[in-house]
C-alpha positions, 0 to 999 in steps of 0.5 A: 248909769247914764242920764239924758243930756240936759240940753235936750228939747224941753217937753211941752210941760216944761219938765225937760231940757236946759235944766228943766223945771220940776215935773209938776211945774210946767204949763198945760200941753195940747190935748189929743182930742180936746176935752168935753164940748157942749151938750149931753146932760150930766149923769149920776154921781159916782160912788162917794165922789162928786164926779158926774159922767156925762150921757152916752152919745152927746157932744162931749158933755160939760164938766161937772163937780170935781172928784175927790182928787180934784179933777174935772168931770168926765165927757160923754163917751160917744160924742166929738171932743170940743176944742179947748177943753175943760179946766181941771182944779189945777189949771186950764187944759191945753188946746185941742188937736190930735197928737201924732204917733204910729197907729196901734193895730186894731185900736186906732192911733194912740189917743184916738179911742172914744174914751180918751177925751173923757178920761183926759177931762178927768185928770190934770193935764199938767201931770206926768206919766213916766214909763220905760220903753225900748224905743231907743234902738231897743235900749230900755230907758226912762221916758215921760209925757203928759196924759194927753200925750203932749211933751214926750221927754226922754229921761235917760240914755244908754244901755244900762236897762233903766226901768220901773220909774216911780214918782215921789209924791211931790212930783220932783224926784223919780226912783228907778232901777238901773244895772250896775256891774250886772246887778240891778240897783235903785237910783233917784233922779232929781227931775229939775237937774236930771242928776241921779244918785245911787241909793242901794248897793246890794251885792244881790241887787234891788229893784221895784222901788216906790216912795213913801208919801213924805218922800223920806223912804223908799220901799224895794224888792231884793231876792225873796224879801221887801225892804225900806231905805231912806232916800239918801241911801241910809237906814236900810231895813228888812220888812218882810221875807218869804220863808218858803222854798218858792216864790218871793215878796215883790212890788212893795208899796207904801199905805197912805199913812206910811205905817204899812207896806203892801206887796205881792206874795202872790196875792196882795198882803200888807204888813206893818214896817216893823214886820208885824201885823201881816194881813191879807188884802186881796188874792190878786196876782200883784202890782198893788197901788194905793189910791190917792185917798188911801181908801182903795188898792188897784191890782192885777187879777186873773178874772177873764177867760183864757188867762188874761188879766185885768185891773181891779180896785178893792178896799185897802182896809178889808179883805176882798175876794178876787174879782169882787171889787170894782173892775177898771180895765175893759174886757179886751183879752189882753194882760193888764198889769202895773196900775198907777193912779192919778185921781181915785177913778183914773189909773194908767197901766201897761197892756201886754199883747202876750203873743208878740210880747209887746206892751203899751201904756194905757189910761182907764176910767173906773167910772165906765172902764173906758180906756185910752192908748198912750203909746204904740207898737212895735215899741215895748213900753211898760211900768207906768208911774203917774205924778200925783 
């Protein structure tokens, strides 16, 4: 497995290049459209969070109280973005100004959609979104960028098919899948040094990894089963396996308190780490992701005509019927999969155009299902992970 040369150019968030700082330590980058400007009265509080969504059609709307996860309030949907931007709880947002990028057919250029300014105002711009993409001469490698599209950074190089990045909850490490002797295995990268170590050495391969909140364990999928293993490669343990002849347990993710593992069966299920207490959570198609608060689960559901999929949030503690939770992604006819949270009300995901089999990375607000495209075709970018 080849990692990108550490002498590469530094991202604007300070994560890459010359050794680079850890992923959460960089300065804020520049925003695509700026955050909210003046004007537009604040709206009604959303759910149990203190975020107010500004009224439609104003000149942006002022930032309101912080959400449960510490981000600033959303800006208006119809107004123009103001310069400079609203500060988040973790630091001031960067200066306004559009980022570059090729246009995304039918949507305008990445970062220019009407909902972008409001979504960026709700999150910490210094956070990172990692993803895999074939933009390097069709070789799939790992990349990351800030949610305002600044600081684009290539993390790996080569032909090993690096994919499925997952941040640790301190933002300092990234687990991912890479091919070794024609089999997928799990690696962990130190983002400060870009050094990677191989964690799994399974003869049948392993993939779809995710970190526990304390950073000590990784969950992963192999064949028909889901496992956990310590981040140093010791203590591997089977948690659950599909006993039937078809299907498999896939995409495992730890619950917030570390006592349960969620996975796709299909349908979203949870089980205690000792393999007992299997329970049903929701009938979604897969890709479960637990919210920062641990209260909700985002997953992919087939709720729209024509077989397209969308991202919904449902309570983690309760069993919920499909399409009865809160819809996050807009009704757009695309296949939306692999959600990853920043605040309780903003996720990133990949949106697949099924006819051409190309995907882009998108952010969406659970407040109003506004979305913001971050990457563009013809590149195929998938499997986002958002640093906490």
